[in-house]
C-alpha positions as CSV (number, residue, x, y, z in Angstrom):
1,M,-23.5,11.7,-18.2
2,A,-20.9,12.3,-20.9
3,A,-22.9,15.3,-22.2
4,A,-23.0,16.8,-18.7
5,I,-19.2,16.5,-18.4
6,A,-18.7,18.1,-21.8
7,D,-21.1,20.9,-20.8
8,T,-19.1,21.5,-17.6
9,L,-15.8,21.6,-19.5
10,R,-17.3,24.1,-22.0
11,A,-18.6,26.3,-19.2
12,R,-15.2,26.3,-17.6
13,R,-13.5,27.2,-20.9
14,T,-15.8,30.2,-21.5
15,G,-15.3,31.9,-18.2
16,P,-12.2,34.1,-18.1
17,E,-11.6,33.4,-14.5
18,S,-11.1,29.7,-15.1
19,Q,-8.7,30.1,-18.0
20,P,-4.9,30.0,-17.4
21,P,-3.1,33.3,-17.9
22,D,-1.0,34.0,-21.0
23,A,2.7,35.0,-20.7
24,D,1.6,38.6,-20.1
25,G,-0.7,37.6,-17.2
26,Q,-4.0,38.0,-19.1
27,P,-6.6,35.2,-19.2
28,G,-5.8,33.0,-22.3
29,V,-7.7,30.6,-24.4
30,L,-7.3,26.9,-23.6
31,P,-6.1,24.8,-26.5
32,T,-8.8,22.8,-28.2
33,D,-8.9,20.0,-30.8
34,G,-10.4,22.5,-33.4
35,E,-13.6,20.7,-34.1
36,G,-16.0,20.3,-31.1
37,G,-14.1,22.8,-29.0
38,D,-13.1,20.1,-26.4
39,W,-9.9,20.4,-24.5
40,L,-6.9,18.4,-25.6
41,H,-6.3,15.7,-23.1
42,S,-2.6,16.4,-22.9
43,D,-3.4,20.0,-21.8
44,L,-5.6,19.0,-18.8
45,P,-4.0,19.3,-15.4
46,R,-2.7,16.0,-14.2
47,Q,-2.5,14.7,-10.7
48,K,1.1,14.2,-9.8
49,S,0.5,11.7,-7.0
50,V,-2.3,10.0,-5.1
51,D,-3.2,11.8,-2.0
52,I,-4.4,9.3,0.6
53,G,-3.3,11.1,3.6
54,L,-0.4,10.2,5.9
55,F,1.0,6.8,5.3
56,A,3.8,4.6,6.6
57,R,6.9,3.6,4.6
58,F,7.8,0.0,4.0
59,P,10.0,-1.8,1.4
60,N,8.5,-1.1,-2.1
61,T,9.2,-4.7,-3.2
62,F,7.7,-6.4,-0.2
63,F,4.8,-7.8,-2.2
64,S,6.3,-8.1,-5.7
65,S,9.3,-10.0,-4.4
66,G,7.1,-12.8,-3.0
67,M,8.1,-12.0,0.6
68,A,4.5,-11.3,1.7
69,R,3.3,-14.5,0.2
70,K,6.1,-16.5,1.9
71,L,5.4,-15.0,5.3
72,G,1.6,-15.3,5.1
73,P,-1.1,-12.8,6.1
74,S,-0.4,-12.6,9.8
75,A,3.3,-12.0,9.5
76,S,2.7,-9.4,6.7
77,V,0.2,-7.5,8.8
78,L,2.6,-7.4,11.8
79,Y,5.5,-6.3,9.6
80,L,3.4,-3.4,8.2
81,A,2.3,-2.5,11.7
82,L,6.0,-2.5,12.8
83,C,6.9,-0.3,9.8
84,E,4.2,2.2,10.8
85,N,5.5,2.2,14.4
86,A,9.0,2.9,13.2
87,N,7.7,5.9,11.2
88,R,5.5,7.1,14.0
89,N,8.5,8.0,16.2
90,C,10.1,11.5,15.9
91,P,12.5,11.3,14.3
92,P,11.8,8.1,12.5
93,S,14.1,5.3,13.4
94,N,14.7,1.6,12.5
95,T,14.9,0.8,16.3
96,F,11.9,1.4,18.5
97,T,9.9,-0.1,21.3
98,A,6.3,-1.5,21.0
99,A,4.1,-3.3,23.5
100,D,2.4,-6.5,22.5
101,K,-0.9,-5.1,23.7
102,T,-0.6,-2.2,21.2
103,L,0.5,-4.5,18.4
104,A,-2.3,-6.9,19.2
105,W,-4.9,-4.1,19.1
106,E,-3.5,-2.7,15.8
107,T,-3.3,-6.1,14.0
108,D,-6.1,-8.1,15.8
109,L,-3.6,-10.9,16.4
110,S,-3.6,-13.0,19.5
111,P,-0.6,-13.0,21.8
112,R,0.4,-16.5,20.7
113,T,0.2,-15.5,17.1
114,L,2.2,-12.4,17.7
115,R,5.0,-14.6,19.2
116,D,4.9,-17.1,16.3
117,V,4.9,-14.3,13.7
118,R,7.7,-12.4,15.4
119,I,9.9,-15.5,15.2
120,R,9.0,-15.9,11.5
121,L,9.9,-12.3,10.8
122,M,13.3,-12.8,12.5
123,E,14.0,-16.1,10.7
124,N,13.4,-14.3,7.3
125,G,15.7,-11.5,8.2
126,L,13.2,-8.7,8.3
127,V,13.5,-7.7,12.0
128,E,15.6,-8.3,15.1
129,Y,14.0,-8.0,18.5
130,G,14.8,-8.3,22.2
131,R,13.2,-7.6,25.5
132,E,14.3,-7.0,29.1
133,P,12.1,-8.9,31.6
134,G,8.9,-6.9,32.3
135,Q,9.6,-4.4,29.5
136,K,8.3,-3.8,26.0
137,Y,10.0,-5.4,23.0
138,T,12.7,-3.4,21.2
139,Y,12.5,-4.0,17.5
140,T,15.0,-3.2,14.8
141,L,13.8,-3.2,11.2
142,L,16.6,-4.6,9.0
143,R,17.5,-3.1,5.6
144,Q,16.0,-5.2,2.8
145,E,17.4,-6.1,-0.6
146,L,14.3,-7.8,-2.0
147,K,14.4,-8.6,-5.7
148,W,11.3,-7.6,-7.7
149,L,9.9,-10.6,-9.7
150,K,8.1,-10.2,-13.0
151,V,4.6,-11.7,-13.0
152,A,5.7,-14.5,-15.3
153,E,8.5,-15.4,-12.9
154,R,6.3,-15.7,-9.8
155,P,5.2,-19.2,-8.7
156,P,1.6,-20.1,-9.2
157,R,-0.8,-19.8,-6.3
158,Q,-1.1,-23.1,-4.5
159,K,-4.5,-24.8,-4.6
160,R,-5.9,-25.2,-1.1
161,R,-7.6,-28.5,-0.2
162,P,-11.3,-28.2,0.0
163,R,-12.9,-27.7,3.5
164,G,-16.3,-28.2,4.9
165,M,-19.1,-29.2,2.5
166,A,-16.8,-29.1,-0.5
167,A,-14.5,-31.6,1.1
168,A,-17.5,-33.9,1.9
169,R,-18.7,-33.7,-1.7
170,A,-15.2,-34.4,-3.0
171,K,-15.1,-37.6,-0.9
172,L,-18.4,-38.8,-2.3
173,E,-17.5,-38.3,-5.9
174,P,-15.8,-41.2,-7.6
């Protein structure tokens, strides 16, 4: 496989149409290491960012601050869905409306779980919400000042108690 890649690179280097132009606009010679004629890695074109398509914005320290761990998976998924809904509006705004039915479909959370998680998000200062009777919820995403924690500063993962067969075996062992 490595030989095939090297052959492809050599073929690209030999064709004048694939070589970058010199200062005068003529096809130039790509810099090589001098021995095997391979390109220098520093001269290869680099990808500036990852292109994954359109995406929603959310606080960049949401995970590294420990907030996602503190909230749990259901609340984190709802928060990310709310961030996407905020960015979906034109123009994007921190205040928007969203129906429980839509959020339940997007997150696969039950109505009761949505209610509990919404309360947890408000208690942790991530969102404010309100609703007129018979209307959709109006959410406001609050500005976050989450502190990034180094990996060494993060608390260790809690051990879960065994369930099912593992719990039964644990009871049998002395």
